[in-house]
N, C-alpha and C positions, 0 to 999 in steps of 0.2 A: 762622163757626160758632164761637161761644166756649166752648159748653157741652161739657163732655167726653163722649165716647163711653162709655156705662155698659155694661160687661160683667159678667154675674154667673156663677157657676159652683157646681155642687153638689160637696160632699166627695168628694175622691178625684180630681178633675180637676186638672191643673196647667196653668193658661193662661200661665205665665211666658215660655216660649220665644215664643209668639205675640205678647205684650205687648211683649217686648223688640224684636221685629223691627218692630212697629208704631211705636214710638218712635224706632227708627233710621230708618225710610223716612218717617214723618212727625212730625218733632220737634214741629211748631208746632200740632199737633192733640191735645190732651190726652186721655187715656184713663183710665178709672178702673175697677178690679176690685172685685167684692164677692162674699163667699162667702155662698150661701143654701142652707138644708137643702132636702133632695128635696120635702117636702110643700109648700114655696112656690116650686118651680120654674116653675110656670106663673102662680102668683099675681103674681109681681114683673113679669111682662110685662103681664098684665091691668091692672094698677094703675098702669103706666107707671114703675116703679122701676127698670127696666132696658130698655136698648136690644136687646140680644142675650143669650141665656143659653146656656151649655153644660149641657145637659140630660142626665138618665139616662133612657132609656126603660124601661117604656112610659109615655106622654104623651098627653094629649088633645091632638090637632093641629089641632082646628077653629079655623080664622082664623088659622093660624099657617103661616109656612115652616120647614122642617125639614131639614137636612143630616145624615145618618147619617155618623159619623166613624169609629168604631172600636168593636172588641168587648172586654169584659173577662171575664177568668178568675174564674168563681164559686170562693168557698174557704168552708169551714166554720170557724169560730172556736170553740175549746174551752179548758178549763182546761188548765194546764201539764201536769197529772197524769193527764188523761183517756186512755184507751186508744187513742183515735184519734191521739194524738201520736206514736205509735210506728210509724205508717204514712206513706207518700210521698203517698198519695191515699187517698180514703174515698169508697165507692159511698154514695149517697143512702139506699138500702135499709137499710144498716147502722146508720143514724141514726134509724131509725123509732121507737125507744123514748125518744127524747131529747126535752126541751122546747125548743120553738122561742121564744126570748126576745122577738124583735123582728122586724120586716118581713115579708115574704110570698115564699114559694118556690112555684113552680108545681107542682101535683100533690101537695103536701104534706098536704093535708087527707085524701086518699085513702089515703095511704102512712102516715102517723102512727098508732101504736098506743098511745101514752101519752094519758091524759086530760089535755087542755091546762089549765094554770094561767091564770089571770086576771092577767096582765102588764098595767100600765099603759103607756100610750103614752110612750115615751121616746126620746131621740137615740141615735144609734150610740155615741157616747162612753159614756152611761150604760149600755147593754146591754152594753158590753164589760165594764163594771165589775161587772155580774150575773154574766157568764160567769166572769170571774175569780175571784168568790166561790166557784165550783163548781156554780152552777145554770145547766143548760141550755145552749143553743149558740145561734150566729147564723150564716147563711148570707150572705156580702156579696161584692161585688166584691174582687179581691185589692188594689187600689188603696186602698179603704176600710179594709181590714185593716191595711194598712201605715200608714195614716194615724193610726190609733188603737191602734197595737200598745204592749201592756203586757208587763210581765216575767212576769206570772202567767197569760197565755194564749199558744196557738199557733194557727196557722192552717195549713189543709192543702187542697190542690185537693180539690173534691169531683166526682165523676162521677155524671151522671144529671140534673144541672141545667144549663139551656141557658145561654149567656153573655149578659151584659147588654150593651147598646149605649149609647154615648155619642154626642149629636149637637149641633148648633148650631141653635137656634130663634130666631126673631123674627116680630113681627106681619105680617101681611099689609097691604098699602096703604101702607107705609111708604116716603116718598120721601127717602132720605138717601144720597148718594154714599158716605158712610164705612163703611155696611154691606157695599157691594159691596167695598171695598176690604180690609175685615176678613176678608170670605170669602176673598178672594185670598191673604191672609196665612196662613189657617189652611189653605189647601188646597195652599199652598207655590208660589203664583204669584209670579214674580220682578217686581222693581220696573218693569222695563222691558217687561212682558209687553203684546203688541198687543192682549190681550182686555180690558185695564184702559181703559174709556171713560167714568169718571167725572168727568174733568177736573181731579182732584186730582193735583197734582204731587208725586213723591216727591223727597227731599233728593238731592242729587248726591253720589255717593261713598258709601262704606259706613263705618259707624262702627268706628273701631279699624284701618281700613286702613293698611298700612304703606307709607309714601313710598319710592321708589327710593333706595337707598343711594348717596351721592356717591362718585366714584371717590377712593380714598386718594392723597395725593401720594407722588412718588417719594422712597423713603427716602434719607436723607442718606449719602453716602459719605465716611467718614473724618470725619464731623462736619461736613461741607460738603454743600450741596444738589448734585443730579445735574447741573444746568446748571452750577455754578460748578466743580464738578469737571471736567467735559467742557472748559469754557473753559481752566481752568488745564493741563489734559492737552495741549489743542491749542497752548496756548503753548509748553510744553516741547518738542513736536515741532517747531514753528516754529523755536524757538531752535537745536534740534539739528541742524537743516538748514543752516545758515550756516557758510560755510567760512571759516577763517583766513587772512588774507592774509599770507604771508611778510615779514618786515622787509627793506627794500632794503640790498643789500651796497654797501659805499662802494669805490670804483675805485682802485686802486694807481696812483700816479703813477710 
């Protein structure tokens, strides 16, 4: 399999950790990452432009496998001088007279009191620019707010909006052992896990693993090696043990 494993992800998702583990574990199996807008998260799978996608729910799951991964904190993004900037969190009901620039918020139609303006469809980046100019607000996951942060806007947790969820999706009926291995990486499965039955062999050893340090040689004693010092010391002891034989006396006649 020489073709790379193609992983797409929506804004706010950070797949770097999983891609790093993959490259350490399977250095000979290339992996490509591609950012896609939420509006295309299903389309890239249907058109075969990606093998797997980190998606933001809700999503039409017909014909797909999907593993929920984690939830995201919703926040409201407003201009820096907006009254909501003075609070640690904002109830959704307190925003009822605001203009929702982009996106959908559960229950907003029943709650909103202001006549909605006819905003054109726009990306989150463009929506943040509109909010920064002092017009309206957006409610997005905190990860998206951090991704598109600007000096002229602030974000605060909003109470009364359910959290969004991020999941990993791929088409039904695809027989590719790399998909199962990538799922294992995302779920934190170890390389030598017995659950891995794909036949793909992870690389032995971990990238960056430190080799055991060699024992340092004995420090020289007085400029000589320890062995040499011991040898010379032993020689001194040996010479010190020798007894001197007194000279023979001449006999008088």
